[in-house]
C-alpha positions as CSV (number, residue, x, y, z in Angstrom):
1,M,15.7,4.0,-53.6
2,N,13.7,3.1,-56.6
3,S,16.0,4.5,-59.3
4,P,18.8,2.5,-60.7
5,H,22.3,3.5,-59.5
6,T,24.3,5.4,-62.0
7,P,28.0,5.1,-60.9
8,N,29.1,8.5,-62.3
9,S,26.0,10.5,-61.5
10,S,26.4,13.3,-58.9
11,P,24.3,12.8,-55.7
12,V,23.3,16.5,-55.8
13,E,22.9,19.3,-58.3
14,I,22.9,22.8,-56.8
15,L,21.1,25.3,-58.9
16,N,21.0,29.1,-58.5
17,I,17.5,30.2,-59.2
18,A,16.9,33.9,-58.8
19,H,19.9,33.9,-56.4
20,H,18.4,31.2,-54.2
21,L,20.0,27.8,-53.8
22,V,17.9,24.8,-55.0
23,V,19.5,21.5,-54.2
24,Q,18.2,18.7,-56.5
25,L,18.9,15.4,-54.9
26,N,19.6,12.5,-57.3
27,P,18.0,9.3,-55.9
28,G,20.1,7.1,-58.1
29,A,23.3,8.4,-56.5
30,L,22.3,8.8,-52.9
31,E,24.0,6.3,-50.6
32,A,24.5,6.3,-46.9
33,R,28.2,6.5,-47.3
34,K,27.9,9.7,-49.4
35,I,25.7,11.7,-47.0
36,Q,28.5,13.4,-45.2
37,C,30.1,14.4,-48.5
38,I,26.7,15.7,-49.8
39,T,26.2,17.7,-46.6
40,Q,29.6,19.3,-46.9
41,H,28.9,20.1,-50.6
42,I,25.6,21.8,-49.7
43,T,27.0,23.7,-46.7
44,T,29.9,25.0,-48.8
45,A,27.4,26.2,-51.4
46,I,25.4,28.0,-48.7
47,Q,28.5,29.7,-47.3
48,T,29.6,30.8,-50.8
49,G,26.1,32.0,-51.6
50,A,25.9,33.9,-48.3
51,A,29.3,35.5,-49.0
52,Q,28.0,36.7,-52.3
53,S,24.8,38.0,-50.8
54,S,22.6,35.5,-52.6
55,G,19.0,34.8,-51.9
56,R,17.0,34.0,-48.8
57,Y,16.3,30.3,-49.4
58,V,17.9,27.0,-49.6
59,V,15.4,24.6,-51.2
60,L,15.9,20.8,-50.9
61,A,14.1,19.3,-53.9
62,F,12.9,15.8,-53.0
63,T,11.4,15.0,-56.4
64,N,11.7,11.3,-57.1
65,I,12.9,10.6,-53.6
66,P,10.4,8.2,-52.0
67,L,11.9,8.0,-48.5
68,I,14.9,9.4,-46.5
69,S,16.9,7.6,-43.8
70,S,18.0,8.9,-40.4
71,L,21.3,10.0,-42.1
72,G,19.2,12.0,-44.6
73,L,17.3,13.6,-41.7
74,A,20.6,14.5,-40.0
75,M,21.7,16.1,-43.3
76,C,18.5,18.2,-43.3
77,V,19.3,19.4,-39.8
78,D,22.9,20.2,-40.7
79,V,21.8,22.1,-43.8
80,Y,19.2,24.0,-41.7
81,H,21.8,25.1,-39.1
82,C,24.2,26.2,-41.8
83,A,21.5,28.1,-43.7
84,K,20.3,29.8,-40.5
85,K,23.8,30.8,-39.5
86,N,24.2,32.4,-42.9
87,G,20.9,34.3,-42.8
88,M,19.0,32.0,-45.1
89,K,15.7,30.1,-44.7
90,C,15.1,26.4,-45.7
91,A,12.3,24.9,-47.7
92,T,11.4,21.6,-49.3
93,Y,9.9,20.9,-52.7
94,G,8.5,17.8,-54.2
95,A,8.5,15.8,-50.9
96,T,6.2,12.8,-50.7
97,N,3.6,12.6,-48.0
98,K,5.8,10.0,-46.2
99,I,8.7,12.5,-46.1
100,L,6.4,15.3,-45.0
101,D,4.9,13.1,-42.2
102,L,8.5,12.2,-41.1
103,F,9.4,15.9,-41.1
104,Q,6.4,16.6,-38.9
105,L,7.2,13.7,-36.6
106,M,10.8,14.9,-36.2
107,H,9.7,18.6,-35.9
108,L,11.7,19.4,-39.1
109,D,8.5,21.0,-40.4
110,R,9.3,23.9,-38.0
111,M,12.6,24.4,-39.7
112,Y,11.6,23.9,-43.4
113,E,8.8,25.6,-45.3
114,N,7.2,23.3,-47.8
115,F,6.6,24.3,-51.4
116,S,3.9,21.8,-52.6
117,T,3.9,23.0,-56.2
118,E,6.5,24.3,-58.6
119,S,4.5,27.5,-59.1
120,Q,4.4,28.1,-55.3
121,M,8.2,27.6,-55.2
122,Q,8.7,30.0,-58.1
123,E,6.5,32.7,-56.5
124,R,8.5,32.5,-53.2
125,L,11.9,32.6,-55.0
126,V,11.2,35.8,-56.9
């Protein structure tokens, strides 16, 4: 990752925007050894949101994330399955062309809708 590592920073921040879950990934805190913990944190938020009849989307915000590893792809698959099980759809926001190409290559583009602009994301999350 290109960002400096901040030891106490959280690897994810989960926001509730119009009752949808938006997961802001922190590039400075993402490490391979934390992916399982991050996945568990996100899936717990999905299950809690579903229990509270929250929105329809789980959005993974890839802003400032240049690349993702195979573990990151596995996390995306796990998040998708949890969201689908709980009646929610998945989307990405702020993904680089490299990440979008990788999603297409691995057929994750069939699982995740892509919001290319913030205004497009906001329109869908109303």
